[in-house]
N, C-alpha and C positions, 0 to 999 in steps of 0.2 A: 078185756080179761074178765072173767068171773070175779066176783069179791071173794076173798079168803077171810076166815076166822083165825084167832090165835091157835085154836086146836087144830085146824087145817094146816097150818104152817108147822107147828110143832111135830106132827106126825108125817110130814112130807120128806124129810131128809133122807137121802139115799146114800150119803157119804159122811155123815156126821158122827163124831165119837160120842160116847155118853156124856163126857165132860162138856163138850161143845153144846149139846142139846140141853145140858142143865143150866149153861150159862147164856143161852140163846136170847138176846134182846129183841122184843118185838117192836117193829115201827108203829108209828101212829096210824092205825088202820082206819079210824074215823075220818082222817085228813086226806085218805087216798082217793083219787079220782079214778075209779076201776077202768071206765070207758076210754081212758086215755093212757092205758098201759097194756103192753105185751106181756110183761113179766113184772114181779115185784124184786126189787134189787135194793139192798142197804148194806152199809158198813157198820161194823161193830164199834161203838164209842168206847168201849173198854179194852178192845185189842185191836189196835190201829191196823194191822195187816189182814183182818179177817173180814170177809163179806158173806152175804148171803143172797141166793137168787131163788126165786120159786115161780115156776110157771106152770099152766095147766097142760097136761098131756094125756090123751085119751080119756078125757073125763075126770082126771084125778090130778090133784096138785103134786108137784115133783120138786123138791127142794134140793140144792147143793151148796156146800160150804166152799168158798173160794178163798184163796190166800194171796195177797199182794206181795210181789217180789220186793226185796229190800230197797232196791235202788230205782230211780226212775229214769226215764230216757233223757238224753242230753237237751237242755233247754236251748231255745232259739231254732229248734228245727219243727217241722210239721210231722204229725203222726196221724194214723187213722185207726179208729177202733174196729175191731173184727166183727163186732155185732151190728152196730148201726151204720157203719161205713161213713162216719162223719169226720172229715178231716178237722184237726184241731191242734192247738200247741202241744208239743210232746209231753210237757209236764202234766197234761190233762188225761193221759192214756197210761196205762200200767199194765205189766205182765202179771196175770193172775194165773194161779195154777188150782187145780182141784184134784183130790184123791179120788181114784175110781172107787166105785162101790164094791162091796164084798171083800173076799179074799185077796184080790189084786191090790185094792186100795190099802188093805192092812199091811200088804208086802212092799208098800211104798210106790206104786205104780200111779203116776199122775198125768194130767193132760194140761196144757197151759194155752192161754190166748191172750192177745192184747185187747183190754176192754176199758171203757171210759172209767177213770179213776173213782167216780162217785156211783157207779153201776147205775146212771140215770139215762140210759140209752133212750128209753120211751119218751122222756121229756125233750131230749136233744132233737129228735126226729120231727118235733112240732115247734121248734122255736123260731123259725124263719117267719117273716111276714107273710100274710095270706097270699099276696100277689106272687110271692116267689115260692110258696109252698101250698099249692092248692090241695083241696081234700083228695083228689085222685092221687096225687103225688104222696101225701102222708100215707093213703091206703096201701100204696106199693111198698113204701118204706117199712110200714108197719108189718105187712106179710113177710118181707125179707128178713126184718129183724127177728121176728117170731121164728121163722124157719131156722135161721143160724143159732138161736137160743135153744131150740129143740134139738138140733143137731149135736151141739156141745154137751147138753144134758143127757142126750141118749148115749154118748161116748162115755160119760161118767158113769151112768147106770150099767153099762156093759162090763161084765166081769172078766172079760177076755184079755 
């Protein structure tokens, strides 16, 4: 992923309200390992159910605001993130919804997906020991993750 600045992030959101943009917390960009990310995802420490995702699409950063569902999946079962396809305990996967951009979103039209609770899919696809997760496997998972993030983001951008 190409590095992002605070200005890039703030101007990238396609489905944020003016209030959300005014309260947008910026993560520690100086700590980010950009070459190990497909997208930048973070949760809002002041609004527990709100999260943010920014990825590069067609040479420009595109950001979306997502909201976590109030409840979580039942503990003790397995779940899989729709983005990184990592199986994990159900308590670490959450249903997130995002308002569509434009008039459709203002009218309440949303799209949802089950995503890692911390929006940290980029780190999760790289956590296995090297002998179980060789560079070729990471590259394949990275491409697939980015394709799914782009598909979800494109659906959000769509005003249909």
